[in-house]
N, C-alpha and C positions, 0 to 999 in steps of 0.2 A: 504493500500500500504506499503510495506517495501522498504525503501530507504537507500541510502550510503550517507556519508558526503558531497561530492560534488554535486551529482546530486539529489536534495532533492525533497521531496514530495511537493505537492501543498500547497502553503501558501495563507491565506485570501489576497485579494487586499487591500491596502492602496492608494487610490486614490491621496491623499493629498500630500504624500510622496514620489511620484514618479515623476520623470522628464522626458523630451523626451530622455535620454541617453539609449543607448541599447549595449547589449553585443552579440559577436558571441559565439560560443561554442569553445572559446580558450583553455579551460581546456581538450578537447579531445586529446587523442594521439592514437596511433596504438595498444596498448595492447587491446587484447579482454576483453569484460565484462564476467567474471564468476560469476554466483549466489550462493547464500548460499548452494544451494543444487548441485552446481558444474557443473550446466547446463549452456552452452554457449547460450547468448543473441545475436540472429541472426535476430530479427524482431524489425523495426523501424516504429513508427508510427507517422508520420508528419503532424502537423497542417498549412495547406496551406493558409487558409482564415479564417477570422474572420467578415464576412457577409452572410448572407442567404435570398434568396428571401421568404422563408416561416417563419412563426411564429408557429411553433408547439406546442400544449399545454402542451408538456411534454419535451420541448426540455433542454435539460442537459447543453447546452453550452451557452444558453442565456446570462447569466451574464457575461460570459468570452468573449462573442462577443461585450457586450456593452464596457466592460472595455478596450478591447485591438483593437477595430476597427480601431481606427486612426493610427495603427502601420502596415502598409502594410507588409508582407512577400516577400521581393525582390528576384529576380532571384539569385542574388549573393549569399544571404543567404541560399536559396536552394540547390545551386549547392555546397556550401560549406559542409551544413549539409550531403548530400549525399555522397559526397567524402570522409569526415572525416568516416562517417558510415561504408562505404565499405572498408577503411583501417582497421578498427576493426573487421570486419568479418560478419557484417551485411548481410543477404541474401534476406530479403524482405523488402519492403517497402509498408505500407498502407496509403494512402492519405486522410486526412479527415479536417473539418472544425468546423463550417460554411459550405459553400458548396464548394467542392474544383475545382469542375469543370470549375467555372467562374475565377479562377484565370489566369490572361493573359498568364502564361506560363506553364500552365497544362499539355499541350502535349509535351512540352519541358522538363519538368520534368520526364516524363515517359521515354522519349527517353534517357535521360543521365541515368536514373535508370537502363535500361534496358543494357545500353552501360557498366555500372558498375558490371553487371551480376545479379542484385537483381530482384526477382518476383516482380511484381507489383499488387497493389489492390486499389480500393478506395471504400468510403462509399458516397453514393451520393442520392440525389432526382432526379437526372437525367436531371439537368436542361439543360445542354449541350448536353449530349449524346443522347436526345432524338431529335436532329438535324441531318438529316442523313449526311451533309457532314463532321459535326465534328465526327461523330462516324466513319465514313470512314477513318479519320486521326488517331483518338485516340484508337479506339478497337485493331489495329494490335501490339502497344505497352503495351496494358493492359490485365493482366492474369485472373483476376477476380474482380467483383464488386459486392458491397453489396448494393442493392437497398432497400429504406426506403419505405415500404409498410404498411399500417396500417388498412387494411380493404380489404373486398371483392370487394368493390364497391365505386364509387366516393363519394356518400353520407357520408359514414363513414370515410374514409380516407380524404376527403377535410375538413369536420368537425375538425378533429385531426390535420391537417396542417394548418388550417385557411388561406386556399388559393384555390378558385376555379379553377380547371383545374389541380391541382396537381395529382391527380389519373391517368389522362390521360397521363401527361407528364412521370411519373416514370414507367408507364407499356408500354409507347412507347418507353422509353428510354432502357428497358430490350429487347423490340423486336428489336431496332436498332441494339444492341449488338448481338444477334442471328443471325440477317440477316448478318453482316459482318463476324461473325464467329459462324457456327452453332454448334460448340462445345464449345463455350465460357462459362466460368464459371460463370454463373448468379446466385448470392446468393440474399436472400430478408433477410432483417430485419424488424420484426413487435414488436413495442413496445405496452406492454399491460398495458391498463387502463381499468377503469369503463365503458369507453365509446365503446370499442369493444371487450372486453371479450366474450361477448356471441355469436360474430361472428367469432371467432377464428377458429373454424373447417372449416368455409366456407373460411376464409382468406387461410388457409393452402393449401386446396384442390384447391383454384384459383392458388396460387402461383405456384403449382406442374403443373397445366395446362398450365401454361406461359413457360414452361420448366425451371424453377429455379431448380438447382441441391440441394440447401440447403437452409433451412429456419431456422433462429435464432428468438427464440421467448424470447424476452427480458423482465423481469420483470422490472417494473417502477423503475429506480435509483433516489433517492432523491437528485438531484443536479438542479441548475439554476432554471428553471419553475417549474420543477416537484417538487423540492423542497418548492417553495412557495405555490403550491396548491396540496401538497401530500394527506392531508387527503381527498380531492375530488377526487383524481384521482386513489389513490393506490387500488389495488384488494385486498380484504381481503384473508388469506392465506386459509380459509376453500373454497373459491371459487376456488383459483387456483388448490389446492388439486382435487377439482370435474372435472376442464376443462382440465387442461393439461394432464393428462394420456390417455384422448381420442383423442389427436391430431394426433399421428403416425398411427390411422387408416385411416385417411383422406390425408396422405402425399404420398400415392403410392409409388414409387420408390426414392423420393424425400428424402434427409437426414433432420433431424431435429437436433437442438441443443437448449437447454435452457439455457440463461443466468440470472444470479442473482436470482435462484430459488433453496431453500433448496432441497438437493438431495430427502429427506422422502416425499415430495410432489408429486414426478412422479412415485410413486409406482414401478411398475415393469420396468419401464423406466428411473430408475435413472442413467444409464450407458450412457444416452444422455445429462446429464448435462455438460455444458460447463466448469465447474471446472474441469472437467477431460481431456478436449480438449484445454486447454491453454498453450500458451507458452511466457515464459520470454519475455520481450520487453523494449525498451526505447521509451519515448513518448518526441518528441520535440516540445515546444510550447512556447508562451509569457508567462514570469512569471516576479513576483515582487522581486527585490532586493533593498536593503536601497538605495533610491534616484534615481533609474532608473528602466527601463523596460528590461529583459533580456530574448533573446532567449534560453531556457535552455532545457537540458535533464534530464528525471527523470525516474529512474528505476522503473521497475514493475515487481515483482519476481513472485508474485502469484496473483489470481484474487479475493484478499480480499478487494478490496477499497469500503468503506463505509458498509462493512458486518461484521457481529459479532454473535457469539455463544451465545445462551441464555440459561437458566437453562434446558430447554428441552433437549438440545444438549449434555447435560454431560453423558458420558458414551455411547454415541451413535458410534457403531462401523464406522460410515463413517466421524466423525467430524474431521479427520486429512486431509480428501481429500475435504469436502464438507465446504464451506466457510461460511454457516449460513445464517440469515437474514440480511434485511438492517438496519442499526442502527438507522435509522429514524422511520422505522415501529415498531421495539423493544421499541422505546420511548412511542408511542402513542397507541399502539394495543396490544392485549394479544396474545400470541404466543402460545397457548395450542392447536391449530390445527396441529402443528409440531407432528409427528409420528416418533420418532428416533428408531433405530433399536439396541437394547441392546446387549451388549457383553456378552456372556454366562459365 
């Protein structure tokens, strides 16, 4: 992640040095964010919650949830962030967590965002959206949802989510969204680990059959629990190169995107890399400052967080747009499976 002096990149937590003091985003003003590439930042990612009813084996947010769950994100704080960002030209808000739908002001947040002219989206396991009455109230103010689904059946998905009934819940939430609005932009995110890589084709076909318009196939990010158990969970590059190029054939009319995957592993489908379909954004979440916790904004200009170029990437024709491999993978595994395209 590239950052600017005021809105800094993530720093390690130091629980012993942090008090209950908090900051609002007082440093924000009406000047639009312009990135080093001259592109204006119009995407806000807002962390609404630091709790979740599931404990996914790969959860990238587990450490942060444990660190910040005692600091609720109040409605006043949410409204301030939305209004300040709208003043600075932000046109889209993505709500995340934790599980954002359990925030007591989730629907109110959607309503204010829409009033401010923002496109709304959420990343969710479907906790509240699986309830018909809640879906009836929320979906009219929600433009899209990214449902976390990590297998084609309850056995696979629930084992990864570590909660019985999770698969029924998330697929039910997607169905409720489509019931309220048959044209709803229902998307799916599936995180690839050694537990589900062999069922990915079935997962893609299943998501397509549910009416999802897009599935994001996410390579394991070495953060949180995924960092703790990375050696047991990360799929070898050789396996990714074998499996990932076969997925478009199972997708039907559904779009695919690949997150965190070196482009050379995708073969002829490299243009489906999310590295090419990524927009600058500001992420607002709890972070540590000397002596206090602050609700801060972090610039994200490129999708390079935790990713590096290794020796195999040198001279590759795509290394200015492909962000490479995850740093943790390169630390502990060989990267000889990369197949760079050399510049003539």
